[in-house]
C-alpha positions as CSV (number, residue, x, y, z in Angstrom):
1,M,0.1,0.0,0.2
2,T,1.2,3.2,-1.1
3,S,0.9,6.6,0.3
4,E,-1.6,7.3,-2.0
5,D,-3.9,4.0,-1.5
6,T,-4.5,6.1,2.0
7,G,-5.3,9.4,1.2
8,A,-1.5,10.7,2.7
9,T,0.4,13.0,1.2
10,D,3.8,12.5,0.4
11,L,7.2,14.2,1.0
12,S,8.1,13.7,-2.7
13,K,5.0,15.6,-4.3
14,S,4.4,18.0,-0.7
15,S,4.1,21.7,-1.0
16,K,6.1,24.6,0.7
17,Q,4.1,24.3,3.7
18,L,4.7,20.2,4.3
19,R,8.3,20.9,3.6
20,R,8.8,23.2,6.3
21,A,7.4,21.5,8.6
22,F,9.3,18.2,8.7
23,V,12.8,20.9,8.6
24,L,11.3,22.8,11.9
25,R,10.3,19.2,13.7
26,P,10.9,15.9,11.9
27,F,9.4,13.5,14.5
28,C,5.5,11.8,14.1
29,G,2.8,14.0,15.6
30,Y,1.4,10.7,17.0
31,C,4.5,8.2,17.5
32,D,7.1,11.3,18.0
33,E,9.3,8.3,15.8
34,P,11.5,10.8,14.1
35,L,10.5,11.0,10.6
36,S,12.7,9.6,7.1
37,Y,12.5,10.9,3.4
38,D,12.5,7.2,2.8
39,Q,8.8,6.7,0.9
40,Y,8.6,2.6,1.8
41,G,9.7,2.7,4.7
42,A,7.5,3.2,7.8
43,R,8.5,6.1,9.1
44,Y,7.6,8.3,6.1
45,A,6.5,11.7,6.6
46,T,3.0,12.3,5.5
47,L,1.1,15.4,6.0
48,D,-2.7,13.4,8.5
49,H,-5.5,16.2,8.2
50,I,-6.8,15.9,12.8
51,I,-9.6,16.2,12.0
52,P,-10.2,13.8,8.3
53,K,-11.6,16.3,5.8
54,G,-14.2,13.6,5.1
55,R,-15.6,13.9,8.0
56,G,-15.1,17.9,7.9
57,G,-11.8,18.5,8.8
58,T,-10.3,21.5,6.9
59,E,-6.9,22.4,5.5
60,A,-6.6,25.2,8.6
61,L,-3.0,25.5,10.0
62,D,-4.4,23.8,13.1
63,N,-5.9,20.8,11.5
64,K,-2.8,19.7,9.9
65,T,0.3,17.8,11.6
66,L,2.9,15.2,10.1
67,A,2.6,11.3,10.5
68,C,4.4,8.1,9.4
69,L,2.9,6.3,7.5
70,D,2.3,3.7,10.1
71,C,0.1,5.9,12.0
72,N,-1.6,8.2,9.4
73,R,-3.1,4.3,7.6
74,A,-3.9,3.6,11.9
75,K,-5.2,6.8,12.3
76,A,-7.2,7.1,8.4
77,N,-10.5,8.5,9.0
78,S,-11.1,8.2,12.9
79,L,-11.9,10.5,15.1
80,K,-11.3,8.2,18.3
81,W,-6.9,9.8,18.3
82,A,-5.4,10.9,21.1
83,P,-4.7,14.7,20.3
84,P,-1.7,15.3,18.6
85,S,1.9,16.6,20.1
86,F,2.4,19.1,18.1
87,T,0.2,21.4,14.9
88,F,1.9,22.9,11.8
89,A,-0.2,26.3,13.5
90,D,2.8,24.7,16.8
91,L,5.2,25.4,13.6
92,W,4.1,28.7,11.9
93,A,5.8,31.5,14.5
94,P,7.1,34.2,13.1
95,P,11.1,33.3,13.1
96,S,13.1,34.9,15.9
97,S,16.0,36.4,13.8
98,D,17.1,37.5,11.0
99,I,19.7,34.1,10.5
100,E,17.0,31.8,12.0
101,H,14.7,33.4,8.8
102,H,17.7,33.0,6.3
103,W,17.5,29.3,7.8
104,L,14.0,28.7,6.7
105,D,13.5,31.0,3.4
106,Q,16.6,28.7,1.9
107,Y,13.8,25.6,2.5
108,D,10.6,27.4,0.6
109,D,9.8,27.4,-3.5
C-alpha cells in the first residue's frame, strides 16, 4: 500500500508548507518517532488532517500535523485518536531572528 492508497500527502509531491514543517519538526505528531524521506519505510513523513477532511476537517494549520505512514494508515478516518503533540499552527510562529529567517527561506519554493 502506498501513501496514495491512504490519501496521505507525501513529501515528494508536497507543498512548501509540508516541507517546511518537516524541516522544523521531523517527528511524527502521534508516536514522536523520527520521520524520513524513505517512501517505502514505515516512518515515511506524511501530512495528516487531525479531523479528516471526509469528516468535516479543514485545511487550517491547526488541523494539520506530520505523521509517519504507519500512524496515518492506522488513524485513517478516525476521530478517536489522541491529539497530536503538535500542529502546523504550532510551527508557524514568526522567525525570532534574521539568521533563523534566512535558514527557513532556503527550504521554500
